[in-house]
C-alpha positions in Angstrom: 13.0 -6.1 -29.0 15.9 -5.3 -26.6 18.9 -7.4 -26.3 17.3 -10.6 -27.6 14.2 -10.1 -25.4 10.7 -9.2 -26.3 9.6 -6.7 -24.2 5.8 -7.7 -23.6 3.4 -4.7 -23.5 -0.4 -4.1 -22.3 -1.2 -1.2 -24.5 1.5 1.6 -24.3 2.7 -0.1 -20.7 5.6 -2.8 -20.6 4.7 -5.5 -18.0 7.4 -5.4 -15.6 7.3 -9.3 -14.4 9.1 -9.0 -11.0 5.8 -6.2 -10.7 3.5 -8.8 -11.5 5.2 -11.0 -9.4 5.3 -9.2 -6.7 1.3 -8.1 -6.7 0.4 -11.9 -6.4 2.4 -11.9 -3.4 1.0 -9.3 -2.2 -2.4 -10.9 -3.1 -1.4 -14.0 -1.0 -0.5 -12.3 1.6 -3.6 -9.8 2.1 -5.9 -12.8 1.8 -4.0 -14.6 5.0 -3.9 -11.3 6.5 -7.8 -9.9 6.1 -9.0 -13.1 8.1 -7.7 -10.9 11.4 -7.6 -7.8 9.9 -7.8 -3.8 11.0 -6.7 -4.4 14.2 -6.1 -0.7 15.0 -8.0 0.8 12.6 -10.6 1.8 15.1 -7.9 4.6 16.5 -7.7 6.4 13.3 -11.6 6.2 12.4 -12.2 7.5 16.1 -9.1 10.0 15.5 -11.0 11.4 12.6 -13.9 11.7 14.1 -12.8 13.8 16.6 -10.3 15.7 15.0 -13.4 17.2 12.3 -15.5 18.3 15.8 -17.7 14.9 15.9 -17.0 14.0 19.8 -16.2 15.8 22.8 -12.6 16.8 23.5 -11.7 17.1 19.5 -10.9 19.6 17.3 -7.5 20.7 18.1 -8.1 19.6 21.2 -7.6 16.4 20.3 -4.2 15.7 21.6 -4.9 17.1 24.9 -7.9 15.2 25.3 -6.1 12.1 23.8 -2.5 11.6 24.3 -3.0 8.0 23.4 -3.6 8.9 19.8 -0.1 9.0 19.2 -1.1 9.9 15.0 -0.4 12.7 12.7 -3.3 14.9 11.9 -2.4 14.4 8.5 -3.2 10.7 9.0 -6.5 11.6 10.8 -6.8 13.8 7.0 -6.4 10.6 5.2 -8.8 8.2 7.0 -11.3 11.0 6.8 -11.7 9.7 2.7 -13.4 6.6 4.1 -14.9 7.6 6.2 -18.4 8.4 3.6 -18.4 5.0 3.4 -20.2 2.1 5.7 -17.9 1.3 8.6 -16.9 -2.6 7.1 -16.7 -1.2 3.3 -14.6 1.5 4.5 -12.1 -0.6 6.7 -12.1 -2.7 3.4 -11.3 -0.5 1.0 -8.1 1.1 3.5 -6.9 -1.9 3.7 -6.4 -2.4 -0.1 -5.4 1.1 -0.4 -2.7 0.8 2.0 -1.3 -2.4 0.5 -1.5 -1.0 -2.8 0.8 1.7 -1.5 3.4 -1.1 -0.6 3.2 -2.2 -4.1 4.0 1.2 -5.2 6.5 1.7 -2.8 8.9 -1.3 -4.4 8.2 0.9 -7.7 9.6 3.8 -6.4 12.2 2.3 -4.4 13.5 -0.1 -8.1 12.8 3.5 -9.9 15.7 5.2 -7.0 18.2 2.4 -7.9 17.9 2.3 -11.4 18.6 6.3 -11.1 21.2 5.9 -8.6 23.3 3.5 -10.8 22.5 5.0 -13.8 26.2 5.0 -15.9 28.0 2.9 -13.7 27.9 -0.7 -15.6 25.0 -2.2 -13.4 23.1 -4.8 -15.0 19.6 -3.3 -15.0 17.8 -6.6 -15.3 19.9 -7.4 -12.1 18.3 -4.9 -10.4 14.6 -6.0 -10.8 15.8 -9.3 -9.5 17.0 -7.1 -6.9 14.1 -5.9 -6.3 12.0 -9.1 -6.2 13.8 -11.1 -3.7 14.3 -8.0 -1.3 10.3 -7.0 -2.1 9.3 -10.6 -1.6 10.7 -10.5 2.1 9.0 -6.8 3.0 5.8 -7.5 1.5 5.0 -10.0 4.8 5.4 -7.1 6.6 4.1 -4.4 5.1 1.0 -6.3 5.0 1.2 -6.7 8.7 1.0 -3.2 9.3 -1.2 -2.4 6.7 -3.4 -5.2 6.7 -3.5 -7.0 10.3 -3.1 -3.8 12.4 -4.5 -1.5 9.8 -1.8 1.3 10.9 -2.0 4.1 8.6 0.0 6.6 10.3 2.9 4.0 10.0 1.7 3.2 6.4 2.1 7.0 5.2 5.3 7.7 7.4 7.0 5.2 5.3 5.3 6.0 2.0 6.2 9.5 2.2 9.9 8.7 3.6 9.8 6.6 0.0 8.8 9.2 -2.2 11.3 11.4 -0.1 14.1 8.9 -1.1 13.2 9.0 -4.9 12.9 12.9 -4.9 16.4 12.6 -3.3 18.2 10.6 -6.0 16.4 13.2 -8.8 18.2 16.0 -6.8 14.7 17.8 -6.0 15.7 18.9 -2.9 11.9 20.9 -2.4 10.1 17.5 -2.5 12.4 16.0 -0.1 11.6 18.7 2.4 8.0 18.6 1.6 7.6 14.5 1.8 9.7 14.3 4.9 7.2 17.1 6.5 4.6 15.0 5.5 5.7 11.9 7.0 6.3 13.8 10.4 2.9 14.9 10.4 1.6 11.3 9.8 3.6 9.7 12.5 5.8 11.9 14.7 9.1 8.5 15.0 9.4 9.6 11.5 11.5 12.6 12.7 14.0 10.0 12.9 14.2 9.8 8.9 15.1 13.3 8.6 19.3 13.0 8.3 18.0 12.5 4.9 18.6 15.9 4.2 21.5 15.9 5.0 22.6 14.2 1.9 21.5 17.0 -0.2 24.1 19.2 -1.8 24.8 22.2 0.8 23.1 25.0 -1.4 19.5 22.9 -1.4 19.9 21.5 1.5 18.6 25.0 4.0 15.9 25.2 1.6 14.8 21.6 1.7 14.8 21.9 5.6 13.1 25.3 5.3 10.1 23.3 3.9 10.1 20.3 6.1 10.4 22.6 9.6 7.7 24.7 8.2 5.5 22.3 7.3 5.8 20.4 10.5 5.2 23.4 12.1 2.2 24.5 10.3 0.2 20.5 11.1 1.1 20.8 14.7 1.9 24.0 16.1 -2.2 24.5 15.9 -2.7 22.2 18.5 0.0 23.3 20.9 -0.3 26.8 20.7 -4.5 26.6 21.3 -4.0 24.0 24.2 -0.7 24.0 26.2 -1.8 20.9 27.4 -1.0 18.9 24.4 2.5 19.0 25.5 1.3 16.2 28.1 0.6 13.6 25.2 4.3 13.5 24.4 5.0 12.1 27.8 2.1 8.8 27.3 3.7 6.0 28.4 2.7 1.9 26.9 3.5 -1.0 29.1 7.6 -2.2 28.8 6.9 -5.7 27.3 8.7 -8.8 28.7 10.6 -9.4 25.3 11.4 -5.5 25.1 15.7 -5.2 24.0 15.0 -2.3 27.0 15.5 -5.1 29.7 18.6 -6.0 28.5 19.6 -3.0 29.1 18.5 -3.5 32.7 15.5 -1.3 32.0 12.8 -2.8 33.8 10.4 -0.2 34.1 6.6 -1.6 34.2 6.1 1.6 31.5 8.1 3.8 29.1 11.1 5.4 30.4 10.9 8.9 30.3 14.1 9.2 29.3 13.2 6.4 26.1 11.5 8.2 23.2 14.0 11.5 23.3 16.6 8.4 23.1 15.5 6.7 20.7 15.1 9.7 18.2 18.6 11.3 18.9 19.8 7.8 18.2 17.9 7.3 15.3 19.5 10.8 14.0 22.6 10.7 15.3 23.4 7.3 13.3 21.4 8.7 10.1 24.2 11.4 10.2 26.9 9.1 10.5 25.8 7.3 7.6 25.3 10.4 5.5 29.3 11.4 6.5 30.5 8.3 5.3 28.6 7.9 1.7 26.0 6.1 3.1 22.8 7.5 3.1 20.5 4.3 1.5 20.8 3.3 5.1 19.3 5.8 6.9 16.1 4.5 7.3 17.2 1.3 8.4 19.1 2.5 10.9 16.3 4.8 12.0 13.8 1.8 12.3 16.9 0.0 13.9 17.0 2.7 16.5 13.3 3.0 17.3 12.8 -1.2 17.9 15.9 -1.1 20.4 14.9 1.3 22.5 11.0 1.1 22.2 9.2 -0.5 25.4 6.0 -3.1 23.0 7.3 -5.3 20.8 4.4 -5.4 18.0 5.2 -7.1 14.8 4.1 -4.3 12.6 7.3 -2.3 13.6 9.2 -4.5 11.4 7.8 -3.1 8.5 10.3 0.3 8.9 12.6 -2.1 9.5 12.2 -3.8 5.9 11.6 -1.0 3.8 15.0 0.4 5.2 16.9 -3.1 4.4 14.6 -2.8 1.0 16.6 0.7 0.4 19.7 -0.5 1.5 19.3 -3.9 -0.8 18.7 -1.9 -3.7 20.7 1.0 -3.7 23.5 1.1 -1.2 25.2 -2.3 -2.1 25.6 -3.8 -4.7 25.4 -7.1 -4.0 22.6 -10.0 -6.6 21.0 -11.3 -3.7 19.6 -9.0 -0.8 20.1 -11.0 1.9 20.2 -8.3 4.8 16.0 -8.4 3.8 15.9 -12.0 4.1 18.0 -12.1 7.3 15.5 -9.5 8.7 12.6 -10.7 8.2 14.0 -14.4 9.2 15.2 -12.9 12.5 12.5 -10.6 13.6 9.3 -12.1 12.6 10.5 -15.4 12.9 11.5 -15.4 16.2 8.3 -13.4 16.9 6.7 -16.7 15.3 8.9 -19.8 17.0 11.0 -18.7 20.1 8.3 -19.2 23.4 11.2 -17.1 25.4 10.0 -13.2 26.1 13.9 -12.4 26.9 15.4 -15.0 24.4 13.5 -13.0 21.5 14.7 -9.7 23.0 18.3 -11.2 22.8 17.8 -11.6 19.6 16.3 -8.3 18.2 19.3 -6.3 20.2 21.6 -8.5 18.7 19.8 -7.6 15.0 20.0 -4.2 15.9 23.6 -3.5 17.0 24.9 -6.2 14.5 23.1 -4.5 11.2 23.9 -1.3 12.3 27.1 -2.0 13.0 27.6 -3.6 9.4 26.2 -1.0 6.9 27.8 1.8 8.7 31.4 -0.2 9.0 31.6 -3.1 6.6 33.7 -2.6 3.4 31.6 -2.1 0.1 32.5 -3.2 -2.6 33.4 -0.2 -5.4 31.6 -0.5 -9.4 33.7 -1.9 -11.9 35.4 1.2 -13.3 35.9 2.9 -9.4 32.0 4.8 -10.3 29.5 4.6 -7.7 26.6 5.5 -7.7 25.5 9.2 -8.7 25.8 11.6 -6.2 22.3 12.7 -4.5 21.3 16.0 -6.2 21.9 15.5 -9.6 19.4 14.7 -12.6 20.6 11.7 -14.8 21.2 12.6 -18.0 19.1 12.4 -20.7 19.6 9.4 -22.7 21.9 8.2 -20.0 22.4 4.1 -20.6 22.9 1.4 -17.7 23.8 -1.8 -19.1 21.8 -4.9 -19.9 23.6 -7.6 -21.4 24.9 -6.8 -25.0 22.9 -4.3 -26.3 22.4 -0.9 -23.3 18.8 0.1 -22.4 17.9 3.5 -22.3 16.0 4.0 -18.9 15.7 7.9 -19.6 
């Protein structure tokens, strides 16, 4: 009994009812999406085969000969885990694996939030409720990227970034650097999450950055050093769709403008650095995702998974309201408009307004301070053993 409540257990492990409910919610969306699943899995399968030399123009020449495969080598390595199975079975197993990662990410964010608020008087039960409500908005978009489109590269980039957030709160600078590197090695656009390094204390920041840039070099340099044509892969273009926010900036090029990708990355890193400077590091992932969809010429719905991970982290760690309304606004605005708004131009305007409005909100809206004036624990400091988080009339020891 804790605080007058009976803890239900399975064996040695307590049942977390918010995780049970989110698991059931994931299963519902999995069944819905599985009917039209794995739209892009063939890219992963093709890239994995080429990387291991099972086709012409593969090996270290992979990106030079196939610039359309904008996928990191770590993603191809992980895709290889499913190669021994028959194609249909491997695809289903990959879908289930990626869905499971989404649930684990909710656990990681919940634990990071609990550690962040240790000793501040935040009610643990309320944190669980916050993760439940925000997670219910996150799951539909996670199933979109992991099951419907089967973008293992995006899935891994977001998963490793979540591990980096958890390590940041725990004060493990080396792990932050390693996980951010793995995110970039899974999908290049994860470079936008690197401002998380700035949230580390100065003495450990350099070590973490060295791990990040070292492991990124190990993964990518062999392709560039052995085949200089790999540089052309960075200039690969996709159609500039009518619903893209770029149209509202007067960009009517039929394909990706030459300046677009560098602008995406620079804006993501600049906004992330500003968030850290203003003491709002939990907004880094959210802001990087905003920069991505704001300037991307394409409008695939699976892009929204990065936004919903950003809102999940922000709603769980970055603000103290019980109802995580930012996550639900993101889901309704971005996914809802894609389903019910027929006008391409209007959908682009909605995306533009969401990105600008949400970025301004997380960066500049006044934040309510905790009772007693104590804010969450600063990244880089281990939580004290035995610290209590207030949970009604009796404290619940989380550590």
